[in-house]
C-alpha positions as CSV (number, residue, x, y, z in Angstrom):
1,X,110.2,26.0,-25.3
2,X,112.7,28.9,-25.9
3,X,112.5,29.9,-22.2
4,X,113.2,26.2,-21.2
5,X,116.3,26.0,-23.5
6,X,117.7,29.3,-22.1
7,X,117.0,27.9,-18.6
8,X,118.9,24.7,-19.2
9,X,121.7,26.7,-20.8
10,X,121.9,28.9,-17.7
11,X,122.0,25.8,-15.5
12,X,124.9,24.3,-17.5
13,X,126.9,27.6,-17.3
14,X,126.2,27.8,-13.6
15,X,127.4,24.2,-13.0
16,X,130.6,24.9,-15.0
17,X,131.1,28.1,-13.0
18,X,130.4,26.4,-9.7
19,X,132.8,23.6,-10.4
20,X,135.5,25.9,-11.5
21,X,135.1,28.1,-8.4
22,X,135.2,25.0,-6.2
23,X,138.5,23.8,-7.8
24,X,140.0,27.3,-7.4
25,X,139.1,27.6,-3.8
26,X,140.3,24.1,-3.0
27,X,143.6,24.7,-4.8
28,X,144.1,28.0,-3.0
29,X,143.5,26.5,0.4
30,X,146.0,23.7,-0.3
31,X,148.7,26.2,-1.4
32,X,148.3,28.2,1.8
33,X,148.6,24.9,3.8
34,X,145.4,25.6,5.6
35,X,144.1,22.7,7.8
36,X,140.8,21.8,6.2
37,X,140.0,19.6,9.2
38,X,139.5,22.6,11.4
39,X,135.8,22.7,12.5
40,X,135.3,26.3,11.7
41,X,136.8,26.0,8.2
42,X,134.8,22.8,7.6
43,X,131.5,24.4,8.7
44,X,132.0,27.5,6.4
45,X,133.0,25.2,3.5
46,X,129.9,23.1,4.1
47,X,127.7,26.2,4.3
48,X,129.2,27.6,1.1
49,X,128.5,24.3,-0.7
50,X,124.9,24.4,0.6
51,X,124.5,27.9,-0.7
52,X,125.7,26.8,-4.1
53,X,123.3,23.9,-3.9
54,X,120.4,26.1,-3.0
55,X,121.2,28.4,-5.9
56,X,121.5,25.5,-8.3
57,X,118.1,24.1,-7.1
58,X,116.5,27.5,-7.5
59,X,117.6,27.6,-11.1
60,X,116.5,23.9,-11.6
61,X,113.1,24.9,-10.3
62,X,112.7,27.0,-13.4
63,X,112.2,23.8,-15.4
64,X,109.1,22.5,-13.6
65,X,107.7,26.0,-13.2
66,X,108.1,26.6,-16.9
67,X,106.4,23.3,-17.7
68,X,103.5,24.2,-15.5
69,X,103.3,27.6,-17.1
70,X,103.2,26.0,-20.6
71,X,100.5,23.6,-19.5
72,X,98.5,26.4,-18.0
73,X,98.7,28.3,-21.3
74,X,97.6,25.2,-23.3
75,X,94.7,24.8,-21.0
76,X,93.8,28.4,-21.3
77,X,93.9,28.2,-25.2
78,X,91.7,25.2,-25.0
79,X,89.3,27.1,-22.8
80,X,89.1,30.0,-25.2
81,X,88.5,27.6,-28.1
82,X,85.6,26.1,-26.2
83,X,84.2,29.6,-25.4
84,X,84.4,30.5,-29.1
85,X,82.7,27.2,-30.2
86,X,79.9,27.7,-27.7
87,X,79.6,31.3,-28.9
88,X,79.3,30.1,-32.5
89,X,76.5,27.7,-31.7
90,X,74.7,29.7,-29.1
91,X,75.3,33.2,-30.5
92,X,78.4,35.3,-30.6
93,X,78.8,38.9,-29.5
94,X,76.0,41.0,-31.0
95,X,76.2,44.4,-32.7
96,X,72.8,45.9,-33.5
97,X,72.6,48.3,-36.4
98,X,69.2,49.7,-37.2
99,X,66.6,50.0,-38.1
100,X,67.2,51.8,-41.4
101,X,65.0,52.7,-44.3
102,X,66.1,51.4,-47.7
103,X,64.7,53.1,-50.9
104,X,65.6,51.7,-54.3
105,X,66.0,54.0,-57.2
106,X,67.2,54.0,-60.8
107,X,69.3,56.5,-62.7
108,X,70.4,57.0,-66.3
109,X,74.1,57.0,-67.4
110,X,74.7,58.4,-70.9
111,X,77.5,56.7,-72.7
112,X,79.1,57.5,-76.0
113,X,79.7,54.5,-78.3
114,X,81.2,54.3,-81.7
115,X,79.2,52.4,-84.4
116,X,80.7,50.3,-87.0
117,X,80.3,53.1,-89.5
118,X,82.6,55.3,-87.3
119,X,79.8,57.5,-85.9
120,X,79.6,58.4,-82.3
121,X,76.2,57.9,-80.7
122,X,74.8,58.3,-77.2
123,X,73.5,55.2,-75.3
124,X,71.3,55.5,-72.2
125,X,72.1,52.8,-69.7
126,X,69.8,52.3,-66.6
127,X,71.5,51.6,-63.3
128,X,70.0,50.7,-60.0
129,X,71.1,51.5,-56.5
130,X,69.5,52.1,-53.1
131,X,69.4,54.9,-50.6
132,X,70.0,54.1,-47.0
133,X,68.1,56.5,-44.8
134,X,68.9,56.6,-41.1
135,X,66.3,57.5,-38.4
136,X,65.8,61.0,-37.1
137,X,65.8,59.6,-33.6
138,X,66.5,56.2,-32.2
139,X,65.9,54.8,-28.7
140,X,66.7,51.3,-27.4
141,X,66.1,49.6,-24.1
142,X,67.8,46.3,-23.6
143,X,67.7,43.8,-20.8
144,X,70.2,41.0,-20.5
145,X,70.1,37.9,-18.4
146,X,73.3,35.9,-18.1
147,X,73.8,32.2,-18.0
148,X,76.5,29.6,-18.4
149,X,76.9,26.9,-21.0
150,X,79.3,24.0,-20.2
151,X,81.3,21.7,-22.4
152,X,83.3,19.1,-20.5
153,X,85.0,20.9,-17.6
154,X,84.8,24.3,-19.3
155,X,81.9,26.8,-19.1
156,X,81.2,29.9,-21.2
157,X,79.3,33.0,-20.2
158,X,76.2,33.6,-22.4
159,X,73.1,35.8,-22.3
160,X,69.6,36.2,-23.5
161,X,68.3,39.7,-24.2
162,X,65.0,41.5,-24.8
163,X,65.4,44.6,-26.9
164,X,62.6,47.2,-27.3
165,X,63.0,50.3,-29.3
166,X,61.5,53.1,-31.4
167,X,62.8,54.7,-34.5
168,X,61.4,57.9,-36.0
169,X,61.9,58.7,-39.7
170,X,61.5,62.2,-41.1
171,X,63.7,62.9,-44.2
172,X,64.1,64.8,-47.3
173,X,65.2,63.0,-50.4
174,X,68.6,64.1,-51.8
175,X,69.2,65.3,-55.3
176,X,70.6,62.5,-57.4
177,X,72.2,63.2,-60.8
178,X,70.3,61.7,-63.7
179,X,67.6,60.3,-61.4
180,X,65.0,58.3,-63.3
181,X,62.7,56.9,-60.7
182,X,62.3,56.2,-56.9
183,X,60.5,52.9,-56.2
184,X,58.4,54.0,-53.2
185,X,56.4,50.8,-53.3
186,X,59.5,48.6,-53.1
187,X,61.1,50.2,-50.0
188,X,61.9,48.2,-46.9
189,X,62.9,48.6,-43.3
190,X,66.1,46.7,-42.5
191,X,67.6,45.7,-39.2
192,X,71.3,44.7,-39.1
193,X,72.6,42.0,-36.7
194,X,75.9,40.2,-36.2
195,X,74.3,36.7,-36.4
196,X,70.8,35.8,-37.6
197,X,70.9,32.4,-35.9
198,X,70.9,34.1,-32.5
199,X,67.4,35.6,-33.1
200,X,64.9,33.9,-30.7
201,X,62.0,35.9,-32.1
202,X,60.7,39.3,-33.2
203,X,57.6,40.0,-31.2
204,X,56.9,43.5,-32.5
205,X,57.8,45.3,-35.7
206,X,55.0,47.8,-36.4
207,X,54.9,50.9,-38.5
208,X,52.7,53.8,-37.5
209,X,52.2,57.1,-39.2
210,X,51.1,58.4,-42.6
211,X,54.6,58.2,-44.2
212,X,54.7,54.4,-44.6
213,X,52.4,51.4,-44.6
214,X,53.1,47.6,-44.6
215,X,51.1,44.4,-44.6
216,X,54.0,42.2,-45.4
217,X,55.7,39.8,-43.0
218,X,59.3,39.9,-41.9
219,X,61.9,38.4,-44.3
220,X,65.4,37.2,-43.7
221,X,68.4,39.2,-45.0
222,X,68.8,42.9,-45.7
223,X,70.0,42.9,-49.3
224,X,72.6,45.6,-48.4
225,X,76.3,45.8,-48.9
226,X,77.1,48.4,-46.3
227,X,79.1,46.9,-43.4
228,X,77.1,46.2,-40.2
229,X,73.9,45.9,-42.4
230,X,74.9,42.8,-44.4
231,X,73.2,40.4,-42.0
232,X,69.8,40.8,-40.4
233,X,66.2,40.9,-41.5
234,X,63.8,43.3,-43.2
235,X,60.2,44.1,-43.8
236,X,58.8,45.6,-47.1
237,X,57.0,48.9,-46.8
238,X,55.2,51.2,-49.1
239,X,56.2,54.9,-48.8
240,X,54.3,58.0,-49.6
241,X,55.7,59.7,-52.7
242,X,56.0,62.9,-50.7
243,X,58.2,62.1,-47.7
244,X,56.2,62.1,-44.5
245,X,57.3,61.1,-41.0
246,X,56.5,57.7,-39.6
247,X,57.6,55.6,-36.5
248,X,58.7,52.0,-36.2
249,X,58.2,50.2,-32.9
250,X,60.1,46.9,-32.4
251,X,60.8,44.3,-29.9
252,X,63.1,41.3,-30.4
253,X,64.7,38.6,-28.4
254,X,68.3,37.7,-29.0
255,X,71.0,35.3,-27.7
256,X,74.6,36.2,-27.5
257,X,77.9,35.8,-25.6
258,X,80.8,38.0,-24.4
259,X,79.2,41.4,-25.2
260,X,76.7,43.5,-27.0
261,X,77.0,46.7,-29.0
262,X,74.7,49.4,-30.5
263,X,75.4,51.7,-33.4
264,X,74.2,55.3,-33.0
265,X,72.4,55.7,-36.3
266,X,70.0,58.3,-35.3
267,X,70.6,62.1,-35.3
268,X,70.0,61.6,-31.6
269,X,70.4,58.1,-30.2
270,X,69.6,56.9,-26.7
271,X,70.4,53.5,-25.4
272,X,69.6,51.9,-22.1
273,X,71.1,48.6,-20.9
274,X,70.6,46.7,-17.7
275,X,71.7,43.2,-16.8
276,X,72.3,40.9,-13.8
277,X,76.0,40.5,-14.6
278,X,78.1,42.8,-12.3
279,X,81.3,43.1,-14.4
280,X,80.9,45.4,-17.5
281,X,83.7,46.7,-19.6
282,X,82.7,49.7,-21.8
283,X,84.4,50.7,-25.0
284,X,83.6,53.0,-27.9
285,X,81.2,55.7,-26.7
286,X,81.2,55.7,-22.9
287,X,77.8,55.8,-21.1
288,X,76.6,59.1,-19.8
289,X,75.3,57.4,-16.7
290,X,76.0,54.0,-15.1
291,X,75.3,52.2,-11.9
292,X,77.2,49.0,-10.9
293,X,76.6,46.8,-7.9
294,X,76.9,43.1,-7.0
295,X,73.5,42.4,-8.5
296,X,74.3,43.7,-11.9
297,X,74.7,47.0,-13.7
298,X,72.7,49.5,-15.8
299,X,74.0,52.1,-18.2
300,X,72.6,54.9,-20.4
301,X,74.0,56.5,-23.6
302,X,72.9,59.7,-25.2
303,X,74.9,60.1,-28.5
304,X,74.6,62.8,-31.1
305,X,75.2,62.3,-34.8
306,X,78.0,64.8,-34.6
307,X,80.2,62.1,-33.1
308,X,80.4,60.3,-36.4
309,X,81.4,61.2,-40.0
310,X,78.8,59.5,-42.2
311,X,75.6,61.3,-43.2
312,X,71.9,60.5,-42.4
313,X,71.2,59.6,-46.1
314,X,73.8,57.8,-48.2
315,X,74.0,55.4,-51.2
316,X,74.5,51.7,-50.4
317,X,77.3,51.4,-52.9
318,X,79.3,54.2,-51.3
319,X,80.9,51.8,-48.7
320,X,80.1,53.9,-45.6
321,X,81.6,52.6,-42.4
322,X,78.8,52.5,-39.9
323,X,81.0,50.9,-37.3
324,X,83.3,53.9,-36.8
325,X,81.1,54.9,-33.8
326,X,79.5,52.4,-31.4
327,X,78.5,51.8,-27.8
328,X,79.9,48.4,-26.9
329,X,79.7,46.6,-23.5
330,X,81.6,43.5,-22.8
331,X,80.4,41.1,-20.1
332,X,83.8,40.9,-18.5
333,X,85.0,37.9,-16.5
334,X,87.6,39.4,-14.2
335,X,90.8,37.5,-13.6
336,X,89.9,33.9,-14.6
337,X,91.7,31.1,-12.7
338,X,94.2,30.7,-15.5
339,X,95.2,34.3,-15.2
340,X,95.6,33.9,-11.4
341,X,97.7,30.8,-11.9
342,X,100.0,32.6,-14.4
343,X,100.4,35.4,-11.9
344,X,101.2,33.0,-9.1
345,X,103.9,31.3,-11.2
346,X,105.6,34.7,-11.6
347,X,106.3,34.5,-7.8
348,X,107.1,30.8,-7.9
349,X,110.9,31.1,-8.1
350,X,110.9,33.8,-5.4
351,X,108.9,31.5,-3.1
352,X,111.3,28.6,-3.7
353,X,114.3,30.9,-3.0
354,X,112.8,32.2,0.2
355,X,112.2,28.6,1.4
356,X,115.9,27.7,0.7
357,X,116.9,30.9,2.5
358,X,115.1,29.8,5.7
359,X,116.8,26.4,5.4
360,X,120.2,28.2,5.1
361,X,119.3,30.1,8.3
362,X,118.8,26.7,9.9
363,X,122.2,25.6,8.7
364,X,123.8,28.6,10.6
365,X,122.3,27.3,13.8
366,X,123.3,23.7,13.5
367,X,126.1,23.8,16.1
368,X,124.2,26.1,18.5
369,X,121.1,23.9,18.5
370,X,123.0,20.6,18.3
371,X,120.6,19.5,15.4
372,X,121.2,17.6,12.2
373,X,122.1,19.3,9.0
374,X,120.0,18.8,5.8
375,X,121.5,16.9,2.9
376,X,121.4,17.8,-0.8
377,X,118.6,15.3,-1.4
378,X,116.5,16.8,1.4
379,X,116.9,20.3,-0.2
380,X,115.7,18.8,-3.5
381,X,112.7,17.2,-1.8
382,X,111.7,20.6,-0.3
383,X,112.0,22.3,-3.7
384,X,109.9,19.6,-5.4
385,X,107.1,20.1,-2.8
386,X,107.2,23.8,-3.5
387,X,106.9,23.4,-7.2
388,X,104.3,20.7,-7.0
389,X,101.9,23.2,-5.5
390,X,101.4,25.0,-8.8
391,X,100.6,21.8,-10.8
392,X,98.0,20.8,-8.1
393,X,96.6,24.3,-8.2
394,X,96.1,24.2,-12.0
395,X,94.5,20.7,-11.8
396,X,92.1,21.6,-9.0
397,X,91.1,25.0,-10.2
398,X,89.4,23.5,-13.3
399,X,87.0,21.6,-11.0
400,X,86.3,23.8,-8.1
401,X,86.4,27.5,-7.1
402,X,89.8,29.1,-7.1
403,X,89.8,29.7,-3.4
404,X,89.1,26.1,-2.6
405,X,91.7,24.9,-5.1
406,X,94.3,27.3,-3.6
407,X,93.6,26.1,0.0
408,X,93.7,22.4,-1.1
409,X,96.9,22.8,-3.1
410,X,98.6,24.9,-0.4
411,X,97.9,22.2,2.2
412,X,100.5,20.0,0.4
413,X,103.6,22.2,1.2
414,X,102.1,23.5,4.4
415,X,101.8,20.0,5.8
416,X,104.7,18.1,4.1
417,X,107.6,20.6,4.3
418,X,107.4,21.5,8.0
419,X,106.9,17.9,9.0
420,X,109.8,16.8,6.7
421,X,112.1,19.6,7.9
422,X,111.3,18.9,11.6
423,X,111.9,15.2,11.2
424,X,115.1,15.6,9.1
425,X,116.7,18.0,11.5
426,X,115.3,16.4,14.7
427,X,113.9,19.8,15.8
428,X,110.2,20.4,16.2
429,X,110.9,24.1,16.6
430,X,112.3,24.4,13.1
431,X,109.3,22.6,11.8
432,X,107.1,25.2,13.5
433,X,109.2,28.0,12.1
434,X,108.9,26.6,8.6
435,X,105.2,26.3,9.0
436,X,104.8,29.9,10.1
437,X,107.0,31.1,7.2
438,X,105.0,29.1,4.6
439,X,101.7,30.2,6.0
440,X,102.7,33.8,5.7
441,X,104.0,33.3,2.1
442,X,100.9,31.6,0.8
443,X,98.6,34.1,2.6
444,X,100.5,36.9,0.9
445,X,100.4,35.1,-2.5
446,X,96.6,34.7,-2.2
447,X,96.2,38.4,-1.3
448,X,98.3,39.3,-4.4
449,X,96.1,37.2,-6.6
450,X,92.8,38.6,-5.2
451,X,93.8,42.2,-5.3
452,X,94.3,42.9,-9.0
453,X,94.8,46.6,-8.7
454,X,97.5,46.3,-5.9
455,X,99.2,43.1,-7.1
456,X,102.3,44.9,-8.4
457,X,102.5,47.1,-5.2
458,X,102.3,44.0,-2.9
459,X,104.8,42.0,-5.0
460,X,107.2,44.9,-5.0
461,X,106.8,45.2,-1.2
462,X,107.6,41.5,-0.8
463,X,110.8,41.9,-2.8
464,X,111.9,44.9,-0.7
465,X,111.2,43.0,2.5
466,X,113.3,40.0,1.2
467,X,116.2,42.3,0.3
468,X,116.2,44.1,3.6
469,X,116.1,40.7,5.4
470,X,119.1,39.4,3.5
471,X,121.0,42.7,4.1
472,X,120.3,42.3,7.8
473,X,121.5,38.7,7.9
474,X,124.7,39.5,6.0
475,X,125.5,42.8,7.8
476,X,128.5,41.3,9.6
477,X,130.1,39.7,6.5
478,X,131.2,36.1,7.2
């Protein structure tokens, strides 16, 4: 809205300036007793007015282009809302934290209290807390299969994953001040997830080794306050009172959208990820190896515990930030059609101006070719056809591929403007010239939209070419 108001203000100032310039020029000519009926003076005056008209129409084109831009932004926001809603119902981006071993314990705090008689006595108060023990080594293998979920005309990228892994626990219990008792028979193995509702199933969650035994079934929740471990599931286990190593094998099926991340909780953590989606975007710890092709990508991480600041054993109440180190992969959707439309609108005013420049070149050859001149209304119709392209492109791109939408929308100015100019001027040659120019412009615009990495370079090259062309046309002054 602010840009629109500034655009209207600029148009008003331009109109005032143009009217004032016209009055000054006309007054000066009358004082010099110049015969305005001379053909050469009349032609130059007409061409000057057409130039002012073209400039005014270019600035007026800002209004419909801004309206299409605002509409594209609204549609994009609506699209993102739909994506988030689908993610909430299907499963949002997942971050896997675990498994971890949780060992409850109690400790005694001695407090001094004053009795009613004024005596100071000691009172022993029992407190409970839990140790969170991270695995010695952790390995995960995850396979993702992408799919799309639609709502109305919008669709959201989602995935289903199968995650298999192994965690080995070998630990020494730390020294705890005023420790009373470890509850080895009340320990549990906890697995943290971003959203429990996205769990399709846990196929394997087995403990092997002499250090722990379990006959209990899986239970929802983790019972922990540490971030990244507040949601998930757990399984009660019974530990040997003398710490001994054991291994946990697990396999689970998850749903998610947008991306997936793993927390390197082991002293050595290895992750393997492969999927049929070919556009990953890595953040956090970068993979040590990756392979990307049109059929998908695979990546591997090998992360040491030295890359993070939290210890292998800590107290749940200590507020440790487990998310300070992660290996996250976004299933990236490159350059959505809304992004392409927004980028095309950035060149909209330039394309309208180039079209008017070609029409001005036609005006220079009116007498030579003995053809008709274009009126102000005809200039406005050409500008309207140029700006209508972007609205049609926005509407069609929501229902078909961007390439098909671009070709269909571009056919409107490619067919209408050359035919209109050729008919208005009575010259088929000018219609053919206009068609050639528009085909080159829209082919260049499509190339700019397709080549993300070279868009700025190609756009800058177009501006340089336009400037050089204008300098060549005006090299002889009047």
